[in-house]
N, C-alpha and C positions, 0 to 999 in steps of 0.2 A: 450232180451227183443224184442218178438215180437209183433206186432201191428195189429191193428182191423183188420179182416176178413171178406170179405162178401162172401159166400157159394153158389155159382151158379149150381143147380145139377137135370138135367133131369127138365127143365125147370121151375123151383122155384127159385124165388131169394130170399135168407133167411138171413136179418142183424144179424149182429153178437149180441147174447143177449139172455135173457132167458123170458118166460112166466111169468105171474101173479107168477105161482106158485116158482119161481125162479131156477125150474129143467127143465121143458118141453121147448124145443125152441122156440123161439118167432114167434107169426104170419107172414106167407110171406109179404115182400111188395106188390108182383103181379104173377101171375102166367101164364103159356102159356101150350099151349099142350105139355105132356109127350114126351121124343123124347128117347126112349131105348138107350142106346150104347153111347150118346154122353159123350164127356168127361167132366169134373169137373172141374171148374178152380175156383181159388180165388182169390180177392181183398183183398191183402195185405197194409193199409195203415202206413208205416214206423213208427216206434215209434216217440213219440212228436210232431207229424203231425196233424192236425184236417183238414179234408177234408168231403167235399160234391160234388156229382157227378151226372149227369142225363144224360140220350142217351135215345134222344126219338126220335122215326122212324115216319115221316111224312106218308110213305105209307101207314101204319097201322094204323097211329093214336094211339100210344101205347106207354109208357115207358119201355122201355126195361129193363133197370136197374137203381135203384136209391139208394143214401144213404145218408140221411144229405139235402135232397133234400130242407127244407126250413131252415136248419142251416145259420146265416148270414154272411157274410165278409165286411170286408172294400173292394170298388169297384177295387182301382187302375183303372185305363184305361179301364177297361170294359166299367164303363158309357158314354164312351166317345161316344157309341151309342146311348145312352139316349141324349146325348147333341148333336147329329147330326141329332134325329128324330125331336128332339125339334125344333132347327136352322132351319130345313127345310119347317117349317109349316108357316115362315115368306113369303115377299114377291119379295125378292130378296136376296138368299142363297148367301152367301160368299165360291165359290168352292174354292179360290187360298187358304183358311184356312183350311177347310172341306176336302179336299183331303188326305193332308199330315195328318192331324188328325187322320183319320182313315187306312190311308194303314201305315205310320210310327208311328205311337202312338206321335204325337205333342204336349207337353204338352203345348207350348205356347199359341198354337191357340186353346187349349182348356178350357187356362184360359181366354183369350179375350171372347170367345163365352158366358163360365161362367158367367161374369160379365155382359157382354149384355143381357142374358136372364134373370137374374133377381136371379142368384145362385140356392137355394134350391128351389128356384117356379118351376124349370126345369125339377125337379124330382119329384116334386107334380103334375105336369101337367101330365108329361109323364107316371106315374106311376098311376094317374086316366084313362087317355086315355086306356092303355093296361089292366088295370088289375091287377097290382102288387100287391101282400099282404105283401110280406116281404123287400120291398124296402124302404128306408126313405131318406131325407137328410143328410147331414153332422150334429153333433152337433152344437147346437146354438153357442158354443164359439168358433166354426172352420168353419164358413159360405162360408170361399174362399176356404175351401180345397174340391173342386169336388172328390177327390178320396176315401176320408171319407165316401162317400154314401154309405149305406148298400143294398146289397142285398144278393139273396140267389140262389143256382143254379136252382132252379125253374122257380123264376124270371126269371133270364137269357134265358133260355130256353122259355120261354113265350116270352121273348123280341123278339128273331129272328125269332118265329111263325109270331108274331104279321110282322114284315121285311116281311116275306118271301109271307104272305096268305093275309094280311088286308091294309098295307100302299100303299098310291098312287105307282104307278107303276115304274114313274118317283125317287121316293124317294126310293123304293127298290132296281133297279137296279144302283142308285148312288153307295148307302151303301154298298152293297154284289159286287160290280164290285172292290170297292177300297180294302175291306176283301180281296177278290180275287189276287189282286197284293200286297200282305203284305210282305213288304221288311223282308231280313233277319233281319237287323239292324234299331232298334228305333230311332229318332233323336238326341237321349240323349249318342247314341253310346252302349245302352242295345241290348243284341242279343234276337230278337224275337222269333226266329226258336225252339222253345220250347215244351213238349206235344205235340197238333195236328200235326204241320208240322214234327216233329222229328218221333214220333210214328204211325202217321197214313199215306198210300199211298195218291198221291192226286187224283182226287180233291176235294180241299177244299180251304173254306175260315174262315178265323179267326181273334179275336181278342183278343189280350194278356192283362196281366196286370201283373206289378210288383210294388213292395213298401217296403222301409223299408231295401234297399240294397246299399244306399247311394247318393249321385247326380250324382257319376263319378264311373263305372264300373271298378273292380278290373285288370277286362281283357278287352278291349273295344273291340266291335263287328268290324269285318271286312266285308265290302261289300261283298267280294267274298264269302263268306258263307252263408104294415107299422104295427107293432105291436106295443102294448099296451106299451110295457116295453122296454126301450131303447137298440138296436140290439148292441151285441157284435163285434167290428171290431176290436180285435185284437191286439190293441194298444201296440207299444212295441215289438211285432214280425213282422217277413218279412212275406209276402203273395205273390202269385204265381199264376195266373191264366190262365186256357188255354179254349177259347170259340168260336163255330161255327160251320159250316156246313161241311158234309163230303160225298162223293159219289156222282153219279150220279145224277142230279136233285134236289140236296141238298138235298136226303131224311132224311139224318139222323142228328139232333142235340147232339151235343156232349159239355157238362157241367162239367169242373173239376176245381174246387178252393180250394185253399189249405193256410193252415196258419202254420207256419215254426217256430223253435225254435227258442227263440232269438239267433243272432251271427249265423245263417248259412248264407253261403255265397251262392251267385247266382249262381255256377257250383254245388254246391251239392244240392242244392234246385229245381235248374230247371231237373238235371236226376232224383232226386225224382219223379217229378211232369210229367216227359216224360214216366217213368217206371209204372206208374201209370195209363198216362193215358192211355197205351197200354194194362193194365188188364183191365182197364175198358170196352175199345173196345171188348175185345176178350171174356169176359165175355158175355157180351150183345149178341155176335155172337153165345153164347152156349145154 
């Protein structure tokens, strides 16, 4: 079974699907000047995987590639950037907790900030401040589950733009400084170097997200190596996200969010995501 593909040809990004008559190709999402002779790249999402991605170029101010940009996913640890932004607006930031939360995705630190900040109120405040349209707090019956925050690839890209272009310089320097130092292993011993870190060359700064693979990884990592309707969080299926900035001067924002079939192993899901990230970035360059 072949997964859904996005065709990139002659500077035009075409999403899989047809137009209103069911026959002609759907309208392109974005276009750029034609460049005859350029290679044709396909981004193929593995069968059974739901994905959404955005590549935004800060130099040109343009989205180079997108698909499912407003599709919602549960955030997993990507929400820790919003938690950090909210906490930093306080008078005395707790840097001893903040740094490992960002650098090594420390869940205990995130939970403490979540309770201090009023849980879902953190999401409401930051979404309003940044102008996020698809981001929403966790379901009412799961208020303590910060990883059940809903977000979309487009909103994550907006968060990075806010951090890089509008946040107070001290906040930007702290957050980006820690994301540049992302450790190979999270504090829960899950491998953090999937997606962007393995698919793309440095420089980069990343905040990864994983959920649904169990509390203890099957293969522990070694350090040497707001919509009207309720958002679809994909509960019961594991999520794996890679988000960050790539290149000199943090030029490109790359967001790839994925929801995998139930029962997927972390190893297989991370391989899928890394391959997809490599394809997305290559297609954005075509």
